[in-house]
Every structure is written in C-alpha cells, then in structure tokens.
LOLO-817215 format. One record per residue (C-alpha): residue number from 1; chain; x, y, z. Coordinates in Angstrom, 3 decimals, padded with zeros to 6 digits. Example, Ala and Ser with C-alpha at 12.3 -4.5 7.8 and 13.67 -1.06 7.14 Angstrom:
BEGIN
+-----+-----+----------+----------+----------+
! seq ! mol !        u !        v !        w !
+-----+-----+----------+----------+----------+
!   1 !   A !  012.300 ! -004.500 !  007.800 !
!   2 !   A !  013.670 ! -001.060 !  007.140 !
+-----+-----+----------+----------+----------+
***
This chain:
BEGIN
+-----+-----+----------+----------+----------+
! seq ! mol !        u !        v !        w !
+-----+-----+----------+----------+----------+
!   1 !   A ! -001.079 ! -006.246 !  008.372 !
!   2 !   A !  000.137 ! -004.452 !  005.270 !
!   3 !   A ! -001.926 ! -005.286 !  002.175 !
!   4 !   A ! -001.325 ! -004.183 ! -001.423 !
!   5 !   A ! -003.772 ! -004.200 ! -004.304 !
!   6 !   A ! -002.071 ! -004.293 ! -007.712 !
!   7 !   A ! -003.113 ! -004.930 ! -011.318 !
!   8 !   A ! -003.208 ! -003.396 ! -014.749 !
!   9 !   A ! -004.988 ! -000.122 ! -015.324 !
!  10 !   A ! -008.732 ! -000.619 ! -015.560 !
!  11 !   A ! -008.711 ! -004.008 ! -013.870 !
!  12 !   A ! -010.850 ! -002.780 ! -010.973 !
!  13 !   A ! -007.921 ! -002.586 ! -008.554 !
!  14 !   A ! -009.125 !  000.605 ! -006.885 !
!  15 !   A ! -012.709 ! -000.617 ! -006.672 !
!  16 !   A ! -011.637 ! -003.897 ! -005.055 !
!  17 !   A ! -009.303 ! -002.169 ! -002.612 !
!  18 !   A ! -012.093 !  000.239 ! -001.613 !
!  19 !   A ! -014.497 ! -002.665 ! -001.058 !
!  20 !   A ! -011.928 ! -004.438 !  001.102 !
!  21 !   A ! -011.384 ! -001.256 !  003.117 !
!  22 !   A ! -015.147 ! -000.915 !  003.611 !
!  23 !   A ! -015.323 ! -004.560 !  004.687 !
!  24 !   A ! -012.555 ! -004.071 !  007.257 !
!  25 !   A ! -014.181 ! -000.916 !  008.579 !
!  26 !   A ! -017.527 ! -002.711 !  008.900 !
!  27 !   A ! -015.675 ! -005.417 !  010.855 !
!  28 !   A ! -014.462 ! -002.725 !  013.286 !
!  29 !   A ! -010.828 ! -003.249 !  012.276 !
!  30 !   A ! -008.444 ! -000.254 !  012.510 !
!  31 !   A ! -007.550 !  000.754 !  008.941 !
!  32 !   A ! -005.210 !  003.179 !  007.238 !
!  33 !   A ! -005.982 !  003.424 !  003.520 !
!  34 !   A ! -003.280 !  004.733 !  001.185 !
!  35 !   A ! -003.795 !  005.880 ! -002.400 !
!  36 !   A ! -000.408 !  005.297 ! -004.060 !
!  37 !   A ! -001.678 !  005.223 ! -007.651 !
!  38 !   A ! -000.738 !  007.905 ! -010.167 !
!  39 !   A ! -004.481 !  008.204 ! -010.846 !
!  40 !   A ! -005.890 !  009.236 ! -007.478 !
!  41 !   A ! -009.342 !  007.604 ! -007.310 !
!  42 !   A ! -009.398 !  005.809 ! -003.943 !
!  43 !   A ! -010.964 !  008.762 ! -002.138 !
!  44 !   A ! -013.845 !  008.872 ! -004.612 !
!  45 !   A ! -014.264 !  005.099 ! -004.346 !
!  46 !   A ! -014.606 !  005.541 ! -000.584 !
!  47 !   A ! -017.364 !  008.105 ! -001.056 !
!  48 !   A ! -015.594 !  011.477 ! -001.134 !
!  49 !   A ! -016.928 !  014.042 ! -003.568 !
!  50 !   A ! -014.612 !  015.800 ! -006.011 !
!  51 !   A ! -013.908 !  018.735 ! -003.706 !
!  52 !   A ! -013.195 !  016.498 ! -000.711 !
!  53 !   A ! -010.910 !  014.234 ! -002.738 !
!  54 !   A ! -009.038 !  017.226 ! -004.168 !
!  55 !   A ! -008.551 !  018.620 ! -000.662 !
!  56 !   A ! -006.692 !  015.548 !  000.584 !
!  57 !   A ! -003.153 !  016.540 !  001.621 !
!  58 !   A ! -000.405 !  015.146 ! -000.598 !
!  59 !   A !  002.147 !  013.023 !  001.258 !
!  60 !   A !  004.810 !  014.073 ! -001.241 !
!  61 !   A !  004.285 !  017.709 ! -000.273 !
!  62 !   A !  004.963 !  016.825 !  003.377 !
!  63 !   A !  008.076 !  014.764 !  002.734 !
!  64 !   A !  010.393 !  017.109 !  004.740 !
!  65 !   A !  008.104 !  016.784 !  007.779 !
!  66 !   A !  007.895 !  012.992 !  007.358 !
!  67 !   A !  011.671 !  012.664 !  007.148 !
!  68 !   A !  012.319 !  014.943 !  010.103 !
!  69 !   A !  009.854 !  013.080 !  012.314 !
!  70 !   A !  011.003 !  009.572 !  011.379 !
!  71 !   A !  014.697 !  010.451 !  011.715 !
!  72 !   A !  014.198 !  011.114 !  015.416 !
!  73 !   A !  017.530 !  010.933 !  017.239 !
!  74 !   A !  019.074 !  008.287 !  014.974 !
!  75 !   A !  022.803 !  009.141 !  015.099 !
!  76 !   A !  023.418 !  007.479 !  011.722 !
!  77 !   A !  021.240 !  010.070 !  009.986 !
!  78 !   A !  022.760 !  013.507 !  010.670 !
!  79 !   A !  020.036 !  015.387 !  008.752 !
!  80 !   A !  016.649 !  014.745 !  007.208 !
!  81 !   A !  018.009 !  016.028 !  003.885 !
!  82 !   A !  020.205 !  012.921 !  003.653 !
!  83 !   A !  017.212 !  010.573 !  003.919 !
!  84 !   A !  015.870 !  008.923 !  000.772 !
!  85 !   A !  012.751 !  006.823 !  000.183 !
!  86 !   A !  014.521 !  003.597 !  001.206 !
!  87 !   A !  016.254 !  004.868 !  004.361 !
!  88 !   A !  015.717 !  002.159 !  007.000 !
!  89 !   A !  015.005 !  002.811 !  010.672 !
!  90 !   A !  017.661 !  002.275 !  013.314 !
!  91 !   A !  018.273 !  002.976 !  016.975 !
!  92 !   A !  016.721 !  006.357 !  017.751 !
!  93 !   A !  014.361 !  006.429 !  014.742 !
!  94 !   A !  010.721 !  007.196 !  015.385 !
!  95 !   A !  008.307 !  004.478 !  014.283 !
!  96 !   A !  004.680 !  004.690 !  013.186 !
!  97 !   A !  001.766 !  002.674 !  014.551 !
!  98 !   A ! -001.650 !  002.246 !  013.009 !
!  99 !   A ! -003.815 !  003.538 !  015.846 !
! 100 !   A ! -001.669 !  006.330 !  017.252 !
! 101 !   A ! -001.714 !  010.079 !  016.796 !
! 102 !   A !  001.496 !  011.591 !  015.433 !
! 103 !   A !  002.629 !  014.571 !  013.318 !
! 104 !   A !  002.772 !  012.470 !  010.126 !
! 105 !   A ! -000.874 !  011.437 !  010.377 !
! 106 !   A ! -001.875 !  014.951 !  011.471 !
! 107 !   A ! -000.349 !  016.384 !  008.299 !
! 108 !   A ! -001.132 !  013.627 !  005.802 !
! 109 !   A ! -004.161 !  011.589 !  006.948 !
! 110 !   A ! -007.837 !  012.519 !  006.927 !
! 111 !   A ! -010.774 !  010.565 !  008.380 !
! 112 !   A ! -013.316 !  009.131 !  005.948 !
! 113 !   A ! -016.705 !  008.154 !  007.374 !
! 114 !   A ! -018.035 !  004.809 !  006.154 !
! 115 !   A ! -021.536 !  004.007 !  007.407 !
! 116 !   A ! -021.023 !  003.569 !  011.179 !
! 117 !   A ! -017.211 !  003.611 !  011.223 !
! 118 !   A ! -014.270 !  005.521 !  009.803 !
! 119 !   A ! -010.837 !  004.942 !  008.284 !
! 120 !   A ! -007.787 !  007.137 !  007.887 !
! 121 !   A ! -007.018 !  007.978 !  004.264 !
! 122 !   A ! -003.605 !  009.074 !  003.007 !
! 123 !   A ! -002.695 !  009.937 ! -000.589 !
! 124 !   A !  000.580 !  010.473 ! -002.399 !
! 125 !   A ! -000.919 !  013.334 ! -004.356 !
! 126 !   A ! -001.563 !  013.563 ! -008.083 !
! 127 !   A !  001.026 !  014.035 ! -010.799 !
! 128 !   A !  000.773 !  017.752 ! -011.518 !
! 129 !   A !  001.608 !  019.980 ! -014.459 !
! 130 !   A !  004.647 !  021.305 ! -012.567 !
! 131 !   A !  006.045 !  017.749 ! -012.479 !
! 132 !   A !  006.032 !  017.342 ! -016.260 !
! 133 !   A !  009.519 !  016.850 ! -017.642 !
! 134 !   A !  011.257 !  017.266 ! -014.275 !
! 135 !   A !  009.984 !  014.503 ! -011.969 !
! 136 !   A !  008.754 !  010.945 ! -011.999 !
! 137 !   A !  005.805 !  009.632 ! -010.023 !
! 138 !   A !  008.035 !  007.316 ! -008.017 !
! 139 !   A !  009.448 !  010.358 ! -006.218 !
! 140 !   A !  005.959 !  010.944 ! -004.799 !
! 141 !   A !  005.416 !  007.290 ! -003.886 !
! 142 !   A !  008.711 !  007.493 ! -001.992 !
! 143 !   A !  006.847 !  009.124 !  000.904 !
! 144 !   A !  004.684 !  005.995 !  001.198 !
! 145 !   A !  007.720 !  003.692 !  001.074 !
! 146 !   A !  009.502 !  005.667 !  003.795 !
! 147 !   A !  006.440 !  005.441 !  006.055 !
! 148 !   A !  006.046 !  001.706 !  005.438 !
! 149 !   A !  009.714 !  001.192 !  006.301 !
! 150 !   A !  009.056 !  002.792 !  009.690 !
! 151 !   A !  005.671 !  001.208 !  010.393 !
! 152 !   A !  005.112 ! -001.456 !  013.037 !
! 153 !   A !  001.696 ! -003.066 !  012.852 !
! 154 !   A !  000.148 ! -006.070 !  014.510 !
! 155 !   A ! -002.549 ! -008.667 !  013.984 !
! 156 !   A ! -005.925 ! -007.045 !  013.520 !
! 157 !   A ! -004.460 ! -003.732 !  012.298 !
! 158 !   A ! -004.531 ! -002.980 !  008.590 !
! 159 !   A ! -002.739 ! -000.717 !  006.154 !
! 160 !   A ! -004.268 ! -001.142 !  002.691 !
! 161 !   A ! -002.386 !  000.390 ! -000.241 !
! 162 !   A ! -003.879 !  000.919 ! -003.691 !
! 163 !   A ! -000.669 !  000.645 ! -005.714 !
! 164 !   A !  000.204 !  002.218 ! -009.039 !
! 165 !   A ! -000.938 !  000.181 ! -012.030 !
! 166 !   A !  001.025 ! -002.465 ! -013.906 !
! 167 !   A !  004.591 ! -003.440 ! -013.107 !
! 168 !   A !  005.597 !  000.110 ! -012.087 !
! 169 !   A !  005.407 ! -001.113 ! -008.490 !
! 170 !   A !  008.795 ! -002.735 ! -009.035 !
! 171 !   A !  010.535 !  000.604 ! -009.588 !
! 172 !   A !  011.422 !  000.478 ! -005.887 !
! 173 !   A !  011.526 ! -002.058 ! -003.079 !
! 174 !   A !  008.039 ! -001.134 ! -001.885 !
! 175 !   A !  006.583 ! -004.341 ! -003.325 !
! 176 !   A !  008.372 ! -006.265 ! -000.535 !
! 177 !   A !  006.707 ! -004.225 !  002.230 !
! 178 !   A !  003.473 ! -006.221 !  002.304 !
! 179 !   A !  002.233 ! -009.281 !  004.190 !
! 180 !   A ! -000.108 ! -010.056 !  001.295 !
! 181 !   A ! -000.464 ! -008.739 ! -002.240 !
! 182 !   A ! -003.793 ! -009.140 ! -004.014 !
! 183 !   A ! -003.415 ! -008.913 ! -007.784 !
! 184 !   A ! -006.682 ! -007.994 ! -009.490 !
! 185 !   A ! -006.900 ! -009.643 ! -012.917 !
! 186 !   A ! -009.573 ! -009.645 ! -015.574 !
! 187 !   A ! -010.097 ! -012.877 ! -017.563 !
! 188 !   A ! -008.145 ! -011.588 ! -020.577 !
! 189 !   A ! -004.629 ! -012.007 ! -021.934 !
! 190 !   A ! -003.753 ! -008.453 ! -020.888 !
! 191 !   A ! -005.269 ! -009.122 ! -017.499 !
! 192 !   A ! -002.981 ! -012.058 ! -016.763 !
! 193 !   A !  000.123 ! -010.527 ! -018.371 !
! 194 !   A !  000.681 ! -008.325 ! -015.294 !
! 195 !   A !  000.254 ! -011.426 ! -013.125 !
! 196 !   A !  003.101 ! -013.199 ! -014.950 !
! 197 !   A !  005.416 ! -010.227 ! -014.441 !
! 198 !   A !  004.439 ! -009.734 ! -010.824 !
! 199 !   A !  004.558 ! -013.388 ! -009.823 !
! 200 !   A !  008.084 ! -013.790 ! -011.178 !
! 201 !   A !  009.446 ! -010.830 ! -009.224 !
! 202 !   A !  007.405 ! -011.626 ! -006.121 !
! 203 !   A !  008.618 ! -015.220 ! -006.040 !
! 204 !   A !  012.253 ! -014.112 ! -006.013 !
! 205 !   A !  011.661 ! -012.116 ! -002.818 !
! 206 !   A !  009.188 ! -014.396 ! -001.078 !
! 207 !   A !  006.306 ! -011.941 ! -001.487 !
! 208 !   A !  002.915 ! -013.649 ! -000.851 !
! 209 !   A !  000.665 ! -013.170 ! -003.880 !
! 210 !   A ! -002.934 ! -014.139 ! -004.573 !
! 211 !   A ! -005.084 ! -013.355 ! -007.601 !
! 212 !   A ! -008.558 ! -011.863 ! -007.380 !
! 213 !   A ! -010.446 ! -012.490 ! -010.604 !
! 214 !   A ! -012.593 ! -009.481 ! -011.461 !
! 215 !   A ! -015.390 ! -008.977 ! -014.005 !
! 216 !   A ! -015.875 ! -012.742 ! -014.185 !
! 217 !   A ! -019.112 ! -013.435 ! -016.055 !
! 218 !   A ! -019.324 ! -017.191 ! -016.288 !
! 219 !   A ! -017.660 ! -020.628 ! -016.321 !
! 220 !   A ! -015.494 ! -019.812 ! -019.349 !
! 221 !   A ! -013.977 ! -016.778 ! -017.634 !
! 222 !   A ! -013.350 ! -018.800 ! -014.494 !
! 223 !   A ! -011.741 ! -021.649 ! -016.453 !
! 224 !   A ! -009.501 ! -019.176 ! -018.295 !
! 225 !   A ! -008.197 ! -017.694 ! -015.056 !
! 226 !   A ! -007.635 ! -021.101 ! -013.509 !
! 227 !   A ! -005.659 ! -022.206 ! -016.557 !
! 228 !   A ! -003.525 ! -019.039 ! -016.521 !
! 229 !   A ! -002.812 ! -018.494 ! -012.818 !
! 230 !   A ! -003.395 ! -021.928 ! -011.278 !
! 231 !   A ! -003.467 ! -022.167 ! -007.497 !
! 232 !   A ! -002.751 ! -018.443 ! -007.127 !
! 233 !   A ! -006.406 ! -017.771 ! -008.004 !
! 234 !   A ! -008.004 ! -017.082 ! -004.624 !
! 235 !   A ! -011.487 ! -015.834 ! -005.425 !
! 236 !   A ! -013.506 ! -014.178 ! -008.180 !
! 237 !   A ! -015.853 ! -011.195 ! -008.222 !
! 238 !   A ! -018.665 ! -010.673 ! -010.694 !
! 239 !   A ! -021.078 ! -007.900 ! -011.614 !
! 240 !   A ! -022.298 ! -005.744 ! -008.735 !
! 241 !   A ! -025.281 ! -003.399 ! -008.807 !
! 242 !   A ! -023.994 ! -001.990 ! -005.504 !
! 243 !   A ! -020.656 ! -001.084 ! -007.107 !
! 244 !   A ! -022.406 !  000.461 ! -010.101 !
! 245 !   A ! -024.412 !  002.693 ! -007.751 !
! 246 !   A ! -021.238 !  003.546 ! -005.830 !
! 247 !   A ! -019.501 !  004.587 ! -009.039 !
! 248 !   A ! -022.410 !  006.945 ! -009.704 !
! 249 !   A ! -021.914 !  008.470 ! -006.262 !
! 250 !   A ! -025.071 !  006.929 ! -004.816 !
! 251 !   A ! -023.986 !  003.864 ! -002.835 !
! 252 !   A ! -026.348 !  002.033 ! -000.521 !
! 253 !   A ! -025.174 !  000.996 !  002.924 !
! 254 !   A ! -022.336 ! -001.483 !  002.656 !
! 255 !   A ! -024.408 ! -004.201 !  004.330 !
! 256 !   A ! -026.470 ! -004.311 !  001.120 !
! 257 !   A ! -023.529 ! -005.434 ! -001.030 !
! 258 !   A ! -024.387 ! -008.707 ! -002.755 !
! 259 !   A ! -023.745 ! -011.746 ! -000.544 !
! 260 !   A ! -021.486 ! -013.432 ! -003.122 !
! 261 !   A ! -019.217 ! -010.390 ! -003.182 !
! 262 !   A ! -019.310 ! -010.045 !  000.603 !
! 263 !   A ! -018.230 ! -013.684 !  000.833 !
! 264 !   A ! -015.323 ! -012.921 ! -001.521 !
! 265 !   A ! -014.224 ! -010.074 !  000.774 !
! 266 !   A ! -014.390 ! -012.376 !  003.790 !
! 267 !   A ! -012.071 ! -014.752 !  001.937 !
! 268 !   A ! -009.609 ! -011.905 !  001.337 !
! 269 !   A ! -009.794 ! -010.980 !  005.019 !
! 270 !   A ! -009.210 ! -014.561 !  006.190 !
! 271 !   A ! -006.300 ! -014.983 !  003.774 !
! 272 !   A ! -004.678 ! -011.743 !  004.907 !
! 273 !   A ! -005.087 ! -012.663 !  008.572 !
! 274 !   A ! -003.520 ! -016.082 !  007.965 !
! 275 !   A ! -000.465 ! -014.410 !  006.409 !
! 276 !   A !  000.398 ! -012.909 !  009.791 !
! 277 !   A !  001.665 ! -016.293 !  010.982 !
! 278 !   A !  004.352 ! -016.178 !  008.266 !
! 279 !   A !  005.596 ! -012.685 !  009.089 !
! 280 !   A !  009.386 ! -012.645 !  009.369 !
! 281 !   A !  010.625 ! -009.330 !  010.740 !
! 282 !   A !  014.277 ! -010.237 !  010.187 !
! 283 !   A !  013.696 ! -010.917 !  006.482 !
! 284 !   A !  011.558 ! -007.793 !  006.248 !
! 285 !   A !  014.388 ! -005.682 !  007.677 !
! 286 !   A !  016.992 ! -007.456 !  005.541 !
! 287 !   A !  015.047 ! -006.704 !  002.340 !
! 288 !   A !  014.671 ! -003.085 !  003.412 !
! 289 !   A !  018.441 ! -002.788 !  003.767 !
! 290 !   A !  019.028 ! -004.608 !  000.460 !
! 291 !   A !  016.995 ! -002.086 ! -001.540 !
! 292 !   A !  018.417 !  000.852 !  000.379 !
! 293 !   A !  021.962 ! -000.154 ! -000.540 !
! 294 !   A !  020.941 ! -000.657 ! -004.183 !
! 295 !   A !  019.346 !  002.782 ! -004.352 !
! 296 !   A !  022.272 !  004.360 ! -002.535 !
! 297 !   A !  024.753 !  003.009 ! -005.067 !
! 298 !   A !  022.555 !  003.694 ! -008.088 !
! 299 !   A !  021.617 !  007.327 ! -007.392 !
! 300 !   A !  021.247 !  008.148 ! -003.692 !
! 301 !   A !  024.900 !  008.770 ! -002.826 !
! 302 !   A !  025.342 !  011.094 ! -005.782 !
! 303 !   A !  022.147 !  013.009 ! -005.047 !
! 304 !   A !  022.758 !  013.522 ! -001.331 !
! 305 !   A !  026.545 !  013.774 ! -001.415 !
! 306 !   A !  026.932 !  011.319 !  001.471 !
! 307 !   A !  027.546 !  007.593 !  001.844 !
! 308 !   A !  024.026 !  006.323 !  002.511 !
! 309 !   A !  025.297 !  002.870 !  003.424 !
! 310 !   A !  026.299 !  004.443 !  006.729 !
! 311 !   A !  022.595 !  004.864 !  007.548 !
! 312 !   A !  022.217 !  001.111 !  008.033 !
! 313 !   A !  022.184 !  000.039 !  011.680 !
! 314 !   A !  023.426 ! -003.577 !  011.512 !
! 315 !   A !  022.077 ! -004.423 !  014.980 !
! 316 !   A !  018.548 ! -003.099 !  014.338 !
! 317 !   A !  015.624 ! -005.372 !  013.474 !
! 318 !   A !  012.166 ! -003.890 !  013.096 !
! 319 !   A !  009.574 ! -005.816 !  015.091 !
! 320 !   A !  006.095 ! -005.327 !  016.501 !
! 321 !   A !  007.200 ! -004.389 !  020.013 !
! 322 !   A !  009.990 ! -002.045 !  018.919 !
! 323 !   A !  010.223 !  001.086 !  021.043 !
! 324 !   A !  010.240 !  004.526 !  019.513 !
! 325 !   A !  011.484 !  007.751 !  021.138 !
! 326 !   A !  008.775 !  010.370 !  021.408 !
! 327 !   A !  009.200 !  013.995 !  020.392 !
! 328 !   A !  010.298 !  016.308 !  023.149 !
+-----+-----+----------+----------+----------+
***
C-alpha cells in the first residue's frame, strides 16, 4: 500500500505521517517511510537527533545508481542517462519490493528503531545552497517518483510518503502513485483551501482522498470542517501531550499515546487497507505512461536528446506478481 500525507505548510502533515508510521510499526507491518518534503523533518519526528537526521543519505544524490539499477536489461532504455523521473518500467526493468534487500535501499534507506520495531527511512535530501538559482526541488523528488513507478507492493506492506506542502505535489504525476492520500487540514480557511485544490485534481484522476482534521479543539472546529469538506472528512485529531513531548525530543513509548488519537490512527489504517480492494494495476500503469509522455514532450526529449516515448512498453502492465531480473 502506497500512502501519501499532504497539506499546507504547518498543518501537522509531518507529525501525522510520523504517528501513522509509528502505528504501523507497532502493528508489526513492514514500512518504508519517505521524506519527500522540501523541509526535511520526518526523521526528527521519528526520533532521530539532528546529527542522525543530517546523516541520512539523499536519494537525489544517488539518482545515477537508482536509474542504473531500475533500468536493468530493458531494451527500450539504452542508457540510464536517458531515464527521467517519469520513465515507466517495461520488460527487463528491475522492480522494487518493500521487504527485500537491493542496491537502492542499501544506498538510500536507513533503519529507524521505534520502540520494539523498526522502519526503513528514505529522504530526498534538503534543498541546498548549491541548488539556489539553478535547480528546483522537484528534480530531487524525481528520485522518489522513479522508485514508486518501479515499486510492487502488496496488502499488508506500506510505503508512507510525507509529501511536499501545498499543491506543489501536482508538479509531476507522483500524486497518482498512491492507493490513499490523507490530506491534513486545520479548521481554517487556509487549511481547507489546499483541500479544494487537491480534491479537484485528484477527482480527475481517480485518486482516493480523505481529510484528517488536525488541531481540532471543539464542536465549532468539527462543524467547520464538515461544512467545508463534507464526506471526505474521515477523522479528526486534537491536542496531544504525547506529541508535545515528542516535539521536544522526549517521547514516551508509543503505547502511551492518547486513546482517542490511537483510535484515529486505527481508522486511517483500516481505511488504507480497504483501499487495496480498489487497486487497478492497469489504470496505475496507464497513468504512469500518460505523465511520462507529457513530460517527454514538455522537456524530457529536449533535455535527453532522445525520443522518450520509445521507452514505453505497450505490452507491460505493472502488477503485484511481476517478475524482475536480478543483477548478475
């Protein structure tokens, strides 16, 4: 299951995604956590100190390795240099699985201990001073999109992505890569403005979307969210002393999280699990190809000097049991 957490900056998106990751880990569910936000805070929210968070390898820095591994023996992709963030897999491509060991995870993922279990954490890497004026953050997030395009995951396996804030997620086709998107919204006009943008785009591509109301302090806040987002409101989360302690770097064991908030996380888990029944691998592959062709025409062909439409394998459909050639 691929799950995205989105919302405006300051909505609590990273906090909620970290709580959900902790909940999954406590449930003994295999989890890969991905920090795809321009502000890299997921590691800290999962308990890493500043030095540990800063030492996380940047996926963007390992993009050549990622491309070379995923390309495999795909005859439609003559070189890894011709791959872009939207390049879809085809016959001969190597695919990623949640629980396996592979060179991509070895280079880009690090284990994070959470009470009595652990998750793999991957991060795009921060926007650095060397990027100013010459790069955009979406070039870094491209490493995440390429991995998601080549990922096959099943029921009971989770990839949880803390997305970049606001509507920037629509700068690529990555928003269609998820079985469920949880939009974290505060009970304010700014809080629901991102929901209106996101729900419009998501609806056009059949992207499942549910709203998690955050910082809800009473009946008026709840009524406001219900009026603004209607049936998309799934659950609400209020004040948490556990979260406040976590943000100070002194969290208690996760089992001590307030019962009301633990119940909210169980609702998220149940909703995400239920979305598996609606997974359509053919549509998923079709959308992947759609955005690849758009990016190829818009900028990819000019940048690489090749016709990227030729990378599309018309007979290939990504699915859970798809085979992948192993490195020699």
